[in-house]
CHARMM-style PDB file with segment names, atoms N, HN, CA, C and O in Angstrom:
ATOM      1  N   MET     1       1.403  -1.387  -0.233  1.00  0.00      PROA
ATOM      2  CA  MET     1       0.226   0.005  -0.164  1.00  0.00      PROA
ATOM      3  C   MET     1       0.986   0.898   0.076  1.00  0.00      PROA
ATOM      4  O   MET     1       1.888   0.584   0.854  1.00  0.00      PROA
ATOM      5  N   LEU     2       0.992   2.791  -0.599  1.00  0.00      PROA
ATOM      6  HN  LEU     2       0.260   3.046  -1.231  1.00  0.00      PROA
ATOM      7  CA  LEU     2       1.500   3.040  -0.742  1.00  0.00      PROA
ATOM      8  C   LEU     2       0.623   4.596   0.202  1.00  0.00      PROA
ATOM      9  O   LEU     2      -0.492   5.052  -0.052  1.00  0.00      PROA
ATOM     10  N   GLU     3       1.806   5.174   1.488  1.00  0.00      PROA
ATOM     11  HN  GLU     3       2.712   4.804   1.694  1.00  0.00      PROA
ATOM     12  CA  GLU     3       1.348   5.711   2.200  1.00  0.00      PROA
ATOM     13  C   GLU     3       2.088   6.955   1.788  1.00  0.00      PROA
ATOM     14  O   GLU     3       2.904   6.959   0.867  1.00  0.00      PROA
ATOM     15  N   ARG     4       1.714   8.206   2.640  1.00  0.00      PROA
ATOM     16  HN  ARG     4       1.051   8.203   3.388  1.00  0.00      PROA
ATOM     17  CA  ARG     4       2.200   9.366   2.230  1.00  0.00      PROA
ATOM     18  C   ARG     4       3.835   9.656   2.020  1.00  0.00      PROA
ATOM     19  O   ARG     4       4.479  10.121   1.080  1.00  0.00      PROA
ATOM     20  N   PRO     5       4.106   9.284   3.012  1.00  0.00      PROA
ATOM     21  CA  PRO     5       5.868   9.068   2.783  1.00  0.00      PROA
ATOM     22  C   PRO     5       6.496   8.647   1.444  1.00  0.00      PROA
ATOM     23  O   PRO     5       7.396   9.343   0.976  1.00  0.00      PROA
ATOM     24  N   ASP     6       6.168   7.797   0.948  1.00  0.00      PROA
ATOM     25  HN  ASP     6       5.437   7.231   1.327  1.00  0.00      PROA
ATOM     26  CA  ASP     6       6.019   7.105   0.179  1.00  0.00      PROA
ATOM     27  C   ASP     6       6.164   7.638  -1.523  1.00  0.00      PROA
ATOM     28  O   ASP     6       7.073   7.504  -2.342  1.00  0.00      PROA
ATOM     29  N   ALA     7       4.648   8.370  -1.601  1.00  0.00      PROA
ATOM     30  HN  ALA     7       3.909   8.479  -0.935  1.00  0.00      PROA
ATOM     31  CA  ALA     7       4.731   9.409  -2.591  1.00  0.00      PROA
ATOM     32  C   ALA     7       4.791  11.132  -1.983  1.00  0.00      PROA
ATOM     33  O   ALA     7       3.702  11.702  -1.917  1.00  0.00      PROA
ATOM     34  N   VAL     8       5.516  11.585  -1.737  1.00  0.00      PROA
ATOM     35  HN  VAL     8       6.400  11.122  -1.790  1.00  0.00      PROA
ATOM     36  CA  VAL     8       6.426  12.591  -1.350  1.00  0.00      PROA
ATOM     37  C   VAL     8       7.592  11.904  -1.935  1.00  0.00      PROA
ATOM     38  O   VAL     8       7.887  12.134  -3.108  1.00  0.00      PROA
ATOM     39  N   LEU     9       8.261  11.106  -1.242  1.00  0.00      PROA
ATOM     40  HN  LEU     9       8.022  10.919  -0.289  1.00  0.00      PROA
ATOM     41  CA  LEU     9       9.722  10.842  -2.154  1.00  0.00      PROA
ATOM     42  C   LEU     9       9.900  10.284  -3.518  1.00  0.00      PROA
ATOM     43  O   LEU     9      10.931   9.835  -4.019  1.00  0.00      PROA
ATOM     44  N   ALA    10       8.723  10.391  -4.025  1.00  0.00      PROA
ATOM     45  HN  ALA    10       7.885  10.756  -3.617  1.00  0.00      PROA
ATOM     46  CA  ALA    10       8.532   9.513  -5.125  1.00  0.00      PROA
ATOM     47  C   ALA    10       8.141  11.178  -6.450  1.00  0.00      PROA
ATOM     48  O   ALA    10       8.356  11.259  -7.659  1.00  0.00      PROA
ATOM     49  N   ALA    11       7.719  11.893  -5.774  1.00  0.00      PROA
ATOM     50  HN  ALA    11       7.545  11.828  -4.792  1.00  0.00      PROA
ATOM     51  CA  ALA    11       7.239  13.664  -6.336  1.00  0.00      PROA
ATOM     52  C   ALA    11       8.476  13.778  -6.421  1.00  0.00      PROA
ATOM     53  O   ALA    11       9.008  14.079  -7.490  1.00  0.00      PROA
ATOM     54  N   ILE    12       9.163  13.557  -5.307  1.00  0.00      PROA
ATOM     55  HN  ILE    12       8.730  13.312  -4.439  1.00  0.00      PROA
ATOM     56  CA  ILE    12      10.615  15.479  -6.053  1.00  0.00      PROA
ATOM     57  C   ILE    12      11.302  14.914  -6.746  1.00  0.00      PROA
ATOM     58  O   ILE    12      12.266  15.630  -7.019  1.00  0.00      PROA
ATOM     59  N   PRO    13      11.360  13.825  -7.287  1.00  0.00      PROA
ATOM     60  CA  PRO    13      12.089  13.836  -8.900  1.00  0.00      PROA
ATOM     61  C   PRO    13      11.650  13.707  -9.738  1.00  0.00      PROA
ATOM     62  O   PRO    13      12.154  14.003 -10.821  1.00  0.00      PROA
ATOM     63  N   LEU    14      10.495  13.197  -9.571  1.00  0.00      PROA
ATOM     64  HN  LEU    14      10.086  12.957  -8.691  1.00  0.00      PROA
ATOM     65  CA  LEU    14       9.536  13.655 -10.954  1.00  0.00      PROA
ATOM     66  C   LEU    14       9.046  14.969 -10.621  1.00  0.00      PROA
ATOM     67  O   LEU    14       8.055  15.287 -11.279  1.00  0.00      PROA
ATOM     68  N   LEU    15       9.499  15.928  -9.692  1.00  0.00      PROA
ATOM     69  HN  LEU    15      10.304  15.670  -9.157  1.00  0.00      PROA
ATOM     70  CA  LEU    15       9.341  17.084 -10.297  1.00  0.00      PROA
ATOM     71  C   LEU    15      10.291  18.496 -11.206  1.00  0.00      PROA
ATOM     72  O   LEU    15      10.260  19.454 -11.978  1.00  0.00      PROA
ATOM     73  N   ALA    16      11.099  17.563 -10.273  1.00  0.00      PROA
ATOM     74  HN  ALA    16      11.124  16.785  -9.645  1.00  0.00      PROA
ATOM     75  CA  ALA    16      12.417  17.618 -10.702  1.00  0.00      PROA
ATOM     76  C   ALA    16      13.147  18.057 -12.537  1.00  0.00      PROA
ATOM     77  O   ALA    16      13.524  18.991 -13.245  1.00  0.00      PROA
ATOM     78  N   VAL    17      12.991  16.891 -12.507  1.00  0.00      PROA
ATOM     79  HN  VAL    17      12.686  16.132 -11.932  1.00  0.00      PROA
ATOM     80  CA  VAL    17      13.092  16.545 -14.300  1.00  0.00      PROA
ATOM     81  C   VAL    17      11.484  16.572 -14.806  1.00  0.00      PROA
ATOM     82  O   VAL    17      11.426  15.926 -15.852  1.00  0.00      PROA
ATOM     83  N   SER    18      10.312  17.032 -14.474  1.00  0.00      PROA
ATOM     84  HN  SER    18      10.358  17.557 -13.624  1.00  0.00      PROA
ATOM     85  CA  SER    18       9.386  17.437 -15.364  1.00  0.00      PROA
ATOM     86  C   SER    18       9.987  19.262 -15.688  1.00  0.00      PROA
ATOM     87  O   SER    18       9.208  19.546 -16.598  1.00  0.00      PROA
ATOM     88  N   GLY    19      10.434  19.922 -15.579  1.00  0.00      PROA
ATOM     89  HN  GLY    19      11.067  19.691 -14.840  1.00  0.00      PROA
ATOM     90  CA  GLY    19      10.867  20.663 -16.004  1.00  0.00      PROA
ATOM     91  C   GLY    19      12.295  20.839 -17.332  1.00  0.00      PROA
ATOM     92  O   GLY    19      12.579  21.798 -18.050  1.00  0.00      PROA
ATOM     93  N   LEU    20      12.951  19.415 -17.202  1.00  0.00      PROA
ATOM     94  HN  LEU    20      12.721  18.636 -16.619  1.00  0.00      PROA
ATOM     95  CA  LEU    20      13.221  19.522 -18.513  1.00  0.00      PROA
ATOM     96  C   LEU    20      12.910  18.447 -19.387  1.00  0.00      PROA
ATOM     97  O   LEU    20      13.641  18.075 -20.304  1.00  0.00      PROA
ATOM     98  N   VAL    21      11.567  17.845 -19.018  1.00  0.00      PROA
ATOM     99  HN  VAL    21      10.973  18.147 -18.273  1.00  0.00      PROA
ATOM    100  CA  VAL    21      11.168  17.347 -20.272  1.00  0.00      PROA
ATOM    101  C   VAL    21       9.877  17.468 -20.388  1.00  0.00      PROA
ATOM    102  O   VAL    21       9.099  16.551 -20.652  1.00  0.00      PROA
ATOM    103  N   VAL    22       9.438  19.299 -20.077  1.00  0.00      PROA
ATOM    104  HN  VAL    22      10.070  20.044 -19.863  1.00  0.00      PROA
ATOM    105  CA  VAL    22       8.402  19.665 -21.003  1.00  0.00      PROA
ATOM    106  C   VAL    22       9.620  20.561 -22.016  1.00  0.00      PROA
ATOM    107  O   VAL    22       9.254  20.895 -23.143  1.00  0.00      PROA
ATOM    108  N   ARG    23      10.916  20.882 -21.597  1.00  0.00      PROA
ATOM    109  HN  ARG    23      11.213  20.611 -20.682  1.00  0.00      PROA
ATOM    110  CA  ARG    23      11.101  22.160 -22.759  1.00  0.00      PROA
ATOM    111  C   ARG    23      11.789  21.221 -23.099  1.00  0.00      PROA
ATOM    112  O   ARG    23      12.779  21.933 -23.270  1.00  0.00      PROA
ATOM    113  N   SER    24      12.375  19.619 -23.512  1.00  0.00      PROA
ATOM    114  HN  SER    24      11.571  19.041 -23.372  1.00  0.00      PROA
ATOM    115  CA  SER    24      12.948  18.537 -24.190  1.00  0.00      PROA
ATOM    116  C   SER    24      11.159  18.853 -25.510  1.00  0.00      PROA
ATOM    117  O   SER    24      11.171  19.346 -26.638  1.00  0.00      PROA
ATOM    118  N   ALA    25       9.937  18.329 -24.715  1.00  0.00      PROA
ATOM    119  HN  ALA    25       9.927  17.929 -23.799  1.00  0.00      PROA
ATOM    120  CA  ALA    25       8.893  18.397 -25.643  1.00  0.00      PROA
ATOM    121  C   ALA    25       8.850  19.463 -26.590  1.00  0.00      PROA
ATOM    122  O   ALA    25       8.631  19.377 -27.798  1.00  0.00      PROA
ATOM    123  N   ILE    26       9.197  20.967 -25.572  1.00  0.00      PROA
ATOM    124  HN  ILE    26       9.374  21.036 -24.590  1.00  0.00      PROA
ATOM    125  CA  ILE    26       8.923  21.883 -26.652  1.00  0.00      PROA
ATOM    126  C   ILE    26      10.633  22.109 -28.001  1.00  0.00      PROA
ATOM    127  O   ILE    26      11.226  22.447 -29.026  1.00  0.00      PROA
ATOM    128  N   ALA    27      10.542  21.793 -27.277  1.00  0.00      PROA
ATOM    129  HN  ALA    27      10.060  21.519 -26.445  1.00  0.00      PROA
ATOM    130  CA  ALA    27      12.419  22.017 -28.364  1.00  0.00      PROA
ATOM    131  C   ALA    27      11.861  20.658 -29.016  1.00  0.00      PROA
ATOM    132  O   ALA    27      11.524  20.959 -30.161  1.00  0.00      PROA
ATOM    133  N   MET    28      11.702  19.766 -28.866  1.00  0.00      PROA
ATOM    134  HN  MET    28      11.976  19.522 -27.936  1.00  0.00      PROA
ATOM    135  CA  MET    28      11.782  18.465 -30.940  1.00  0.00      PROA
ATOM    136  C   MET    28      10.748  18.860 -31.412  1.00  0.00      PROA
ATOM    137  O   MET    28      10.510  18.337 -32.500  1.00  0.00      PROA
ATOM    138  N   THR    29       9.727  19.840 -30.938  1.00  0.00      PROA
ATOM    139  HN  THR    29       9.921  20.265 -30.054  1.00  0.00      PROA
ATOM    140  CA  THR    29       8.310  19.880 -31.520  1.00  0.00      PROA
ATOM    141  C   THR    29       8.515  21.349 -32.524  1.00  0.00      PROA
ATOM    142  O   THR    29       8.119  21.587 -33.664  1.00  0.00      PROA
ATOM    143  N   GLY    30       9.230  22.097 -31.643  1.00  0.00      PROA
ATOM    144  HN  GLY    30       9.552  21.904 -30.717  1.00  0.00      PROA
ATOM    145  CA  GLY    30       9.291  23.016 -32.629  1.00  0.00      PROA
ATOM    146  C   GLY    30       8.849  23.799 -32.634  1.00  0.00      PROA
ATOM    147  O   GLY    30       9.095  24.724 -33.408  1.00  0.00      PROA
ATOM    148  N   VAL    31       7.500  23.791 -31.282  1.00  0.00      PROA
ATOM    149  HN  VAL    31       7.300  23.040 -30.653  1.00  0.00      PROA
ATOM    150  CA  VAL    31       6.514  24.466 -31.701  1.00  0.00      PROA
ATOM    151  C   VAL    31       7.279  26.765 -31.452  1.00  0.00      PROA
ATOM    152  O   VAL    31       7.205  27.814 -32.091  1.00  0.00      PROA
ATOM    153  N   ALA    32       7.859  26.287 -30.191  1.00  0.00      PROA
ATOM    154  HN  ALA    32       7.919  25.435 -29.672  1.00  0.00      PROA
ATOM    155  CA  ALA    32       8.844  27.432 -29.556  1.00  0.00      PROA
ATOM    156  C   ALA    32      10.303  27.105 -29.785  1.00  0.00      PROA
ATOM    157  O   ALA    32      10.726  25.949 -29.796  1.00  0.00      PROA
ATOM    158  N   THR    33      11.352  28.616 -30.044  1.00  0.00      PROA
ATOM    159  HN  THR    33      11.008  29.555 -30.035  1.00  0.00      PROA
ATOM    160  CA  THR    33      12.125  29.126 -30.216  1.00  0.00      PROA
ATOM    161  C   THR    33      12.897  28.406 -28.852  1.00  0.00      PROA
ATOM    162  O   THR    33      12.358  27.965 -27.837  1.00  0.00      PROA
ATOM    163  N   GLY    34      14.042  28.443 -29.130  1.00  0.00      PROA
ATOM    164  HN  GLY    34      14.480  28.802 -29.954  1.00  0.00      PROA
ATOM    165  CA  GLY    34      15.164  28.142 -27.982  1.00  0.00      PROA
ATOM    166  C   GLY    34      15.348  29.037 -26.233  1.00  0.00      PROA
ATOM    167  O   GLY    34      15.620  28.868 -25.045  1.00  0.00      PROA
ATOM    168  N   LEU    35      15.000  29.901 -27.141  1.00  0.00      PROA
ATOM    169  HN  LEU    35      14.779  30.039 -28.106  1.00  0.00      PROA
ATOM    170  CA  LEU    35      15.148  30.884 -25.744  1.00  0.00      PROA
ATOM    171  C   LEU    35      13.618  30.765 -25.058  1.00  0.00      PROA
ATOM    172  O   LEU    35      13.399  31.094 -23.892  1.00  0.00      PROA
ATOM    173  N   LEU    36      12.824  30.359 -25.770  1.00  0.00      PROA
ATOM    174  HN  LEU    36      13.001  30.092 -26.717  1.00  0.00      PROA
ATOM    175  CA  LEU    36      11.277  30.237 -25.004  1.00  0.00      PROA
ATOM    176  C   LEU    36      11.670  29.398 -23.821  1.00  0.00      PROA
ATOM    177  O   LEU    36      11.649  29.885 -22.690  1.00  0.00      PROA
ATOM    178  N   ALA    37      12.225  27.464 -24.166  1.00  0.00      PROA
ATOM    179  HN  ALA    37      12.241  27.068 -25.084  1.00  0.00      PROA
ATOM    180  CA  ALA    37      12.207  26.655 -23.876  1.00  0.00      PROA
ATOM    181  C   ALA    37      13.601  26.972 -22.437  1.00  0.00      PROA
ATOM    182  O   ALA    37      13.657  26.216 -21.467  1.00  0.00      PROA
ATOM    183  N   ILE    38      14.387  27.946 -22.573  1.00  0.00      PROA
ATOM    184  HN  ILE    38      14.341  28.559 -23.361  1.00  0.00      PROA
ATOM    185  CA  ILE    38      15.120  27.751 -21.509  1.00  0.00      PROA
ATOM    186  C   ILE    38      15.146  28.472 -20.728  1.00  0.00      PROA
ATOM    187  O   ILE    38      16.307  28.880 -20.717  1.00  0.00      PROA
ATOM    188  N   PRO    39      14.359  29.176 -19.660  1.00  0.00      PROA
ATOM    189  CA  PRO    39      13.605  28.750 -18.530  1.00  0.00      PROA
ATOM    190  C   PRO    39      12.654  27.877 -18.002  1.00  0.00      PROA
ATOM    191  O   PRO    39      12.162  28.128 -16.902  1.00  0.00      PROA
ATOM    192  N   LEU    40      12.309  26.830 -18.666  1.00  0.00      PROA
ATOM    193  HN  LEU    40      12.709  26.626 -19.560  1.00  0.00      PROA
ATOM    194  CA  LEU    40      11.503  25.882 -18.130  1.00  0.00      PROA
ATOM    195  C   LEU    40      12.426  24.701 -17.344  1.00  0.00      PROA
ATOM    196  O   LEU    40      11.937  23.849 -16.602  1.00  0.00      PROA
ATOM    197  N   ALA    41      13.882  24.833 -17.669  1.00  0.00      PROA
ATOM    198  HN  ALA    41      14.279  25.525 -18.272  1.00  0.00      PROA
ATOM    199  CA  ALA    41      14.422  23.825 -16.892  1.00  0.00      PROA
ATOM    200  C   ALA    41      14.499  24.140 -16.003  1.00  0.00      PROA
ATOM    201  O   ALA    41      13.777  23.417 -15.316  1.00  0.00      PROA
ATOM    202  N   PRO    42      15.179  25.194 -15.141  1.00  0.00      PROA
ATOM    203  CA  PRO    42      14.675  25.719 -13.757  1.00  0.00      PROA
ATOM    204  C   PRO    42      13.712  24.984 -13.163  1.00  0.00      PROA
ATOM    205  O   PRO    42      13.872  24.118 -12.303  1.00  0.00      PROA
ATOM    206  N   VAL    43      12.569  25.410 -13.719  1.00  0.00      PROA
ATOM    207  HN  VAL    43      12.439  26.114 -14.417  1.00  0.00      PROA
ATOM    208  CA  VAL    43      11.081  24.796 -12.981  1.00  0.00      PROA
ATOM    209  C   VAL    43      10.953  23.823 -11.981  1.00  0.00      PROA
ATOM    210  O   VAL    43      10.703  23.671 -10.785  1.00  0.00      PROA
ATOM    211  N   GLY    44      11.301  23.102 -13.247  1.00  0.00      PROA
ATOM    212  HN  GLY    44      11.504  23.225 -14.218  1.00  0.00      PROA
ATOM    213  CA  GLY    44      11.016  22.031 -12.431  1.00  0.00      PROA
ATOM    214  C   GLY    44      11.694  21.407 -11.045  1.00  0.00      PROA
ATOM    215  O   GLY    44      11.181  20.579 -10.293  1.00  0.00      PROA
ATOM    216  N   TYR    45      13.435  22.259 -10.884  1.00  0.00      PROA
ATOM    217  HN  TYR    45      13.852  22.932 -11.496  1.00  0.00      PROA
ATOM    218  CA  TYR    45      14.201  21.972  -9.631  1.00  0.00      PROA
ATOM    219  C   TYR    45      13.009  22.841  -8.151  1.00  0.00      PROA
ATOM    220  O   TYR    45      12.838  22.475  -6.988  1.00  0.00      PROA
ATOM    221  N   LEU    46      12.397  24.091  -8.947  1.00  0.00      PROA
ATOM    222  HN  LEU    46      12.535  24.388  -9.892  1.00  0.00      PROA
ATOM    223  CA  LEU    46      12.448  24.713  -8.115  1.00  0.00      PROA
ATOM    224  C   LEU    46      10.798  24.311  -7.291  1.00  0.00      PROA
ATOM    225  O   LEU    46      10.552  24.722  -6.157  1.00  0.00      PROA
ATOM    226  N   ALA    47       9.749  23.413  -8.148  1.00  0.00      PROA
ATOM    227  HN  ALA    47       9.949  23.079  -9.070  1.00  0.00      PROA
ATOM    228  CA  ALA    47       9.180  23.063  -8.417  1.00  0.00      PROA
ATOM    229  C   ALA    47       9.478  21.886  -6.928  1.00  0.00      PROA
ATOM    230  O   ALA    47       8.693  21.537  -6.046  1.00  0.00      PROA
ATOM    231  N   ALA    48      10.068  21.739  -7.022  1.00  0.00      PROA
ATOM    232  HN  ALA    48      10.705  22.023  -7.739  1.00  0.00      PROA
ATOM    233  CA  ALA    48      10.369  20.391  -6.480  1.00  0.00      PROA
ATOM    234  C   ALA    48      11.369  20.757  -4.961  1.00  0.00      PROA
ATOM    235  O   ALA    48      11.815  19.817  -4.302  1.00  0.00      PROA
ATOM    236  N   LEU    49      11.631  22.256  -4.538  1.00  0.00      PROA
ATOM    237  HN  LEU    49      11.268  23.019  -5.073  1.00  0.00      PROA
ATOM    238  CA  LEU    49      12.045  23.021  -3.864  1.00  0.00      PROA
ATOM    239  C   LEU    49      10.872  23.557  -3.102  1.00  0.00      PROA
ATOM    240  O   LEU    49      10.569  23.321  -1.932  1.00  0.00      PROA
ATOM    241  N   VAL    50      10.464  24.072  -3.690  1.00  0.00      PROA
ATOM    242  HN  VAL    50      10.710  24.265  -4.640  1.00  0.00      PROA
ATOM    243  CA  VAL    50       8.986  24.811  -3.495  1.00  0.00      PROA
ATOM    244  C   VAL    50       8.331  23.033  -2.450  1.00  0.00      PROA
ATOM    245  O   VAL    50       8.553  22.999  -1.239  1.00  0.00      PROA
ATOM    246  N   PHE    51       7.842  22.213  -2.906  1.00  0.00      PROA
ATOM    247  HN  PHE    51       7.661  22.241  -3.889  1.00  0.00      PROA
ATOM    248  CA  PHE    51       7.528  20.903  -2.649  1.00  0.00      PROA
ATOM    249  C   PHE    51       7.974  20.031  -1.272  1.00  0.00      PROA
ATOM    250  O   PHE    51       7.304  19.327  -0.516  1.00  0.00      PROA
ATOM    251  N   VAL    52       9.591  20.441  -1.287  1.00  0.00      PROA
ATOM    252  HN  VAL    52      10.135  21.013  -1.901  1.00  0.00      PROA
ATOM    253  CA  VAL    52      10.181  19.992  -0.129  1.00  0.00      PROA
ATOM    254  C   VAL    52       9.685  20.968   1.206  1.00  0.00      PROA
ATOM    255  O   VAL    52       9.359  20.715   2.366  1.00  0.00      PROA
ATOM    256  N   PHE    53       9.801  22.100   0.466  1.00  0.00      PROA
ATOM    257  HN  PHE    53      10.066  22.305  -0.476  1.00  0.00      PROA
ATOM    258  CA  PHE    53       9.825  23.509   2.084  1.00  0.00      PROA
ATOM    259  C   PHE    53       8.586  23.487   2.383  1.00  0.00      PROA
ATOM    260  O   PHE    53       8.388  23.739   3.571  1.00  0.00      PROA
ATOM    261  N   ARG    54       7.367  23.217   1.571  1.00  0.00      PROA
ATOM    262  HN  ARG    54       7.529  23.012   0.605  1.00  0.00      PROA
ATOM    263  CA  ARG    54       5.725  23.138   2.050  1.00  0.00      PROA
ATOM    264  C   ARG    54       5.420  21.502   3.293  1.00  0.00      PROA
ATOM    265  O   ARG    54       4.912  21.281   4.392  1.00  0.00      PROA
ATOM    266  N   GLU    55       6.090  20.773   2.240  1.00  0.00      PROA
ATOM    267  HN  GLU    55       6.503  20.953   1.347  1.00  0.00      PROA
ATOM    268  CA  GLU    55       6.278  19.354   3.571  1.00  0.00      PROA
ATOM    269  C   GLU    55       6.786  19.577   4.160  1.00  0.00      PROA
ATOM    270  O   GLU    55       6.873  18.478   4.708  1.00  0.00      PROA
ATOM    271  N   LEU    56       7.643  20.455   4.955  1.00  0.00      PROA
ATOM    272  HN  LEU    56       7.573  21.347   4.510  1.00  0.00      PROA
ATOM    273  CA  LEU    56       8.235  20.017   6.065  1.00  0.00      PROA
ATOM    274  C   LEU    56       7.697  21.755   6.578  1.00  0.00      PROA
ATOM    275  O   LEU    56       8.635  22.291   7.167  1.00  0.00      PROA
ATOM    276  N   LEU    57       7.237  22.100   6.542  1.00  0.00      PROA
ATOM    277  HN  LEU    57       6.475  21.665   6.063  1.00  0.00      PROA
ATOM    278  CA  LEU    57       6.355  23.464   6.652  1.00  0.00      PROA
ATOM    279  C   LEU    57       5.262  23.321   7.664  1.00  0.00      PROA
ATOM    280  O   LEU    57       5.165  23.520   8.875  1.00  0.00      PROA
ATOM    281  N   THR    58       4.371  22.842   6.580  1.00  0.00      PROA
ATOM    282  HN  THR    58       4.450  22.680   5.596  1.00  0.00      PROA
ATOM    283  CA  THR    58       3.121  22.451   7.191  1.00  0.00      PROA
ATOM    284  C   THR    58       2.444  21.011   6.443  1.00  0.00      PROA
ATOM    285  O   THR    58       1.419  21.108   5.768  1.00  0.00      PROA
ATOM    286  N   GLY    59       3.214  19.546   6.668  1.00  0.00      PROA
ATOM    287  HN  GLY    59       4.047  19.467   7.216  1.00  0.00      PROA
ATOM    288  CA  GLY    59       3.291  19.147   6.725  1.00  0.00      PROA
ATOM    289  C   GLY    59       2.974  17.523   7.764  1.00  0.00      PROA
ATOM    290  O   GLY    59       1.983  17.979   8.334  1.00  0.00      PROA
ATOM    291  N   PRO    60       3.077  16.378   8.235  1.00  0.00      PROA
ATOM    292  CA  PRO    60       2.888  16.343   8.594  1.00  0.00      PROA
ATOM    293  C   PRO    60       4.942  16.246  10.239  1.00  0.00      PROA
ATOM    294  O   PRO    60       5.171  15.676  11.305  1.00  0.00      PROA
ATOM    295  N   VAL    61       5.546  16.993   9.499  1.00  0.00      PROA
ATOM    296  HN  VAL    61       5.359  17.456   8.633  1.00  0.00      PROA
ATOM    297  CA  VAL    61       6.897  17.041  10.456  1.00  0.00      PROA
ATOM    298  C   VAL    61       6.688  18.470  10.901  1.00  0.00      PROA
ATOM    299  O   VAL    61       7.422  18.724  11.856  1.00  0.00      PROA
ATOM    300  N   ALA    62       6.105  19.256  10.614  1.00  0.00      PROA
ATOM    301  HN  ALA    62       5.509  19.050   9.838  1.00  0.00      PROA
ATOM    302  CA  ALA    62       5.996  20.621  11.267  1.00  0.00      PROA
ATOM    303  C   ALA    62       4.298  20.628  12.248  1.00  0.00      PROA
ATOM    304  O   ALA    62       4.116  21.472  13.125  1.00  0.00      PROA
ATOM    305  N   THR    63       3.278  19.629  11.917  1.00  0.00      PROA
ATOM    306  HN  THR    63       3.426  18.944  11.204  1.00  0.00      PROA
ATOM    307  CA  THR    63       2.397  19.085  12.852  1.00  0.00      PROA
ATOM    308  C   THR    63       2.920  18.765  14.083  1.00  0.00      PROA
ATOM    309  O   THR    63       2.464  19.163  15.155  1.00  0.00      PROA
ATOM    310  N   ALA    64       3.779  18.120  13.953  1.00  0.00      PROA
ATOM    311  HN  ALA    64       4.150  17.797  13.082  1.00  0.00      PROA
ATOM    312  CA  ALA    64       4.576  16.876  15.041  1.00  0.00      PROA
ATOM    313  C   ALA    64       5.668  17.703  15.912  1.00  0.00      PROA
ATOM    314  O   ALA    64       6.078  17.511  17.057  1.00  0.00      PROA
ATOM    315  N   ALA    65       6.073  18.962  14.691  1.00  0.00      PROA
ATOM    316  HN  ALA    65       5.740  19.118  13.761  1.00  0.00      PROA
ATOM    317  CA  ALA    65       7.065  19.999  15.799  1.00  0.00      PROA
ATOM    318  C   ALA    65       6.167  20.724  16.740  1.00  0.00      PROA
ATOM    319  O   ALA    65       6.408  20.475  17.921  1.00  0.00      PROA
ATOM    320  N   ALA    66       5.540  21.262  16.597  1.00  0.00      PROA
ATOM    321  HN  ALA    66       5.344  21.464  15.637  1.00  0.00      PROA
ATOM    322  CA  ALA    66       4.256  21.803  16.703  1.00  0.00      PROA
ATOM    323  C   ALA    66       4.152  21.082  18.164  1.00  0.00      PROA
ATOM    324  O   ALA    66       4.888  21.513  19.051  1.00  0.00      PROA
ATOM    325  N   GLU    67       3.453  20.228  18.388  1.00  0.00      PROA
ATOM    326  HN  GLU    67       2.855  19.877  17.667  1.00  0.00      PROA
ATOM    327  CA  GLU    67       3.188  19.243  19.278  1.00  0.00      PROA
ATOM    328  C   GLU    67       3.688  19.264  20.781  1.00  0.00      PROA
ATOM    329  O   GLU    67       3.175  19.535  21.866  1.00  0.00      PROA
ATOM    330  N   THR    68       5.083  18.798  20.278  1.00  0.00      PROA
ATOM    331  HN  THR    68       5.500  18.578  19.397  1.00  0.00      PROA
ATOM    332  CA  THR    68       6.314  18.811  21.405  1.00  0.00      PROA
ATOM    333  C   THR    68       6.595  20.098  21.992  1.00  0.00      PROA
ATOM    334  OT1 THR    68       7.486  20.212  22.834  1.00  0.00      PROA
TER     335      THR     68
END
């Protein structure tokens, strides 16, 4: 059974790679220029970082820390 910690650990690398995947998809289709696709690579890393901070500040870790 998939529990919350497992889902969180699986989501972090998926978010980090998502920016590169979207950038590659745009570049391969030729819909946009390379200049348009450049800012998409760091977006995945930023999303993963925000997700980690959100889990630390509002998730079960923060709830357990507030109770003690």
